[in-house]
N, C-alpha and C positions, 0 to 999 in steps of 0.2 A: 504493500500500500504506500509506503513512504517513497520508494523509488518512482512509482508511477505518478505520484503527486508532484514530486520535485521536478520531473522532466518538463511538464507544461510551464511550471513557474520559471524554469531556466530558459525555455524557449521564448516565453513572453518577455523576459528581461532582455534577451538578445535582440528580439525584434524591435522592442522599444529603444534599445541602445543604438541600433543601426539607424532608426528613423531620426533620433536626436542628433546623431553624429554626421548626418549627410553634409551639412555645411563644412565640417572639418574634413570630411572625405575630399570634397572639391578643393579645399584650400591646401591640405597637406600633400595631396598627390601633386598639385601644381607646384607648390614650393619645394617639395621633395625633388621633383624633376630639376628645378633650378639649382638646388644644392648639389645634386649628382653631377650636373653639367659643370658647375664651378669647380668641384673637387677634381674631376678628371682633367679639366683644362689647366689646373694648377700643377699637373704632373703626377697625381696620385693614381694608384690602380683602381679600377672600377669597383672591385669588390669591397673596398674600404667604405664606400657610401652606405650600402645596406648594413654592413657590420656596425658602423657607428650608430645607425638607427636602432639597432638592437641593444648595443652596449651603453651608448651615451644617451640617445634620445633627448636631445635638447637643441631645438631648432636654431635659436639665436647663437648659442655657443658653438654649434657645428659650423654655421656660416663663418663665424669669427675664426674658427680653427683652420679654415682653408688658408687664410692669410698667414696664420701662425706657422702652419706646416710648411708653407711655401718659403717663409723667411728663415726656416731652420730652427725655430724655437724648440726648447727642450720640453720633456714631459712635465717637469715640475712647473714651468711657466704656463703651459697649456692648462694643467690641472687647476692652478691658482686662478687664472682668468675665468675658467668655466665655473669654478665655485663662486666667484664674485658675481658673475652674470646671473647665476641661478639662485643666489641668496634670497631673491624675492619670493621664492617658493616657501621659505621658512616663515615669511611674514603672512602671506595669505593662506598658507596651509593650516595655520592655527584655526581658521574658521571652519575647517573640516574635521576637527577633533571629535565633535559630537556625532557627526555623520559616520565617522569611521570607528566609533567606540565599540559598536556591536559586531564589527567585522573581525573574522578570525582566519578563515582560509586564505583570503586574498589581501590581507592588510599590508604585508610587506611589498607586494607588487603594486598596490594602490599608491603607496607612498612613493615608490620608485617611478611610476608612470605618470605622476602628476605634472601636467603642463598647463600653460595659460588657457589653452582651448578646452582641455578636459575639465579644468576648474570651472570655466564658464558654463559648461553643460551641467556638471554635477550640482552647481549652486542655483540653477534656474529651471531644471527639468526634474520632475518627480517620476519615479518608476510607476508603471501602471498598477492598478489595484490587483492584488494577488501575486504580483511578481516579487521575487526575492530581491531585497534592496542591495545586498552585497553582490549578488550576481549581476545586477544592473550596473553598479559601479565598476565591477571588474570588466564587464563587456564593453562599456564605454571606453575605458582605459586601453584595453587590448585592441579594440577596433581602431582607435585613434593612432596607436603605435603602428599597427599594421598598415594604415594608410601612408604613414611617413616612410616606413621601410620600402613599401611598394614604389612610391614616387621616387625615392632616392635611387633605387635599383634601375628604374626606367631611365631616369636622367643620366645616370652613370653609363649605362649601356649605349644610349644615344650619343653621349659625348665621346665614348671610346670608338664608336663606329663611324661617326659622321663629323665633318668639319662644322664648327658652330661658333658664332661670335657671341660670347656670353656677357658683353658689356651691358650694364644696367639691369641685368636679370635679378640681382640681389634685392631689388625693390619689391619682389614678390612677397617677402616676409612682412614688409610694412603694409602691403595691400591686404593681407590676411587679417592683421590686427584691426584695420579699418572696418572690414566686414564684420568681425566679431564685436566691435564696439557698436556698430549699428544694430546687430542682433540683441546686444545687451540693453541698448536704449529702448528697443521695442518691448523688451520684457520688464525692465525696471523703469517705469515712467515717473521718475522723480528727478528734479533738477539738482538737488544737493550733492549727490555723489560725483556728478560730472563737473560741477562748478568747483568743488573742493579739489578734485584730481587735476583740473586745469591749472588752478592757482598753485597747487603744490608742485606740479611739473615745471611751470614757468619759474617759480622761485628756486627750485633745485638746479635748474639749468643755469640761472644767473649766479647762483651761489658756488657751485662746484664745477661747472662746465659740462660740456656734452659727453666727455669720456667717463664721468663718474656719477651722473645725475640720477640714474635709474633707481638704485636702491634708496637713495635719499628721497626721491619723489614718492616711492611706494610707502616708506615709513611716514612721511609727512601726510600722505593721503589717508592712511589708516588713523593716525592721530587726529587729523582734521575732521574725519567722519564720525568719530566716537560721540560727540555731543548730539548727533542726529540719529543715533542708533535706535532709540525707542520709537521715534517718529517713523523711521523707515521700516522697521519690522512690524 
């Protein structure tokens, strides 16, 4: 009885996860192709692109790593830069503590696979009635990662097989963030979060410059939104 009941719940979670992750599918495959192309054009082997998608799975850090690898940067330097870029996950990941508290089988993977886009889905989309919540979270995370790995592999294979001018293609990552912002604004129709984030970002950019403003902007945004927490919830 238990196994027959859990199968539909799992299938329902997977279907709901795929439906919710379609925007990420379109964005990740496109951006993954861009990453694969850039990586191959920088002189790296094609198989490194999907391998990084499995082991690293950090879009912005992977794009940055292309330049670091091309410049001959060491492993320690690449690891430090990756940590600093992904430090924002520690900030907004705190808001998922309650959601992940009851997760057991997939908790370690859920923490590893958290990205900006996955966070956007998990905080705005509820699993369907009767579906297992942990299975839904795991399905969203795994699908998002599979999209990225697929796109990276496609781009790398194209880059290895065909001549291609990759100038300007790195803007694909910025384009995805713009699309996700639009989706978030359609879901959360309150001005306060976006006004606070805009002010925090502008202030951080002026204060520490474009190279280091991201973590400062996220911290300032979190602190700035706290007074509005009750009203927003």
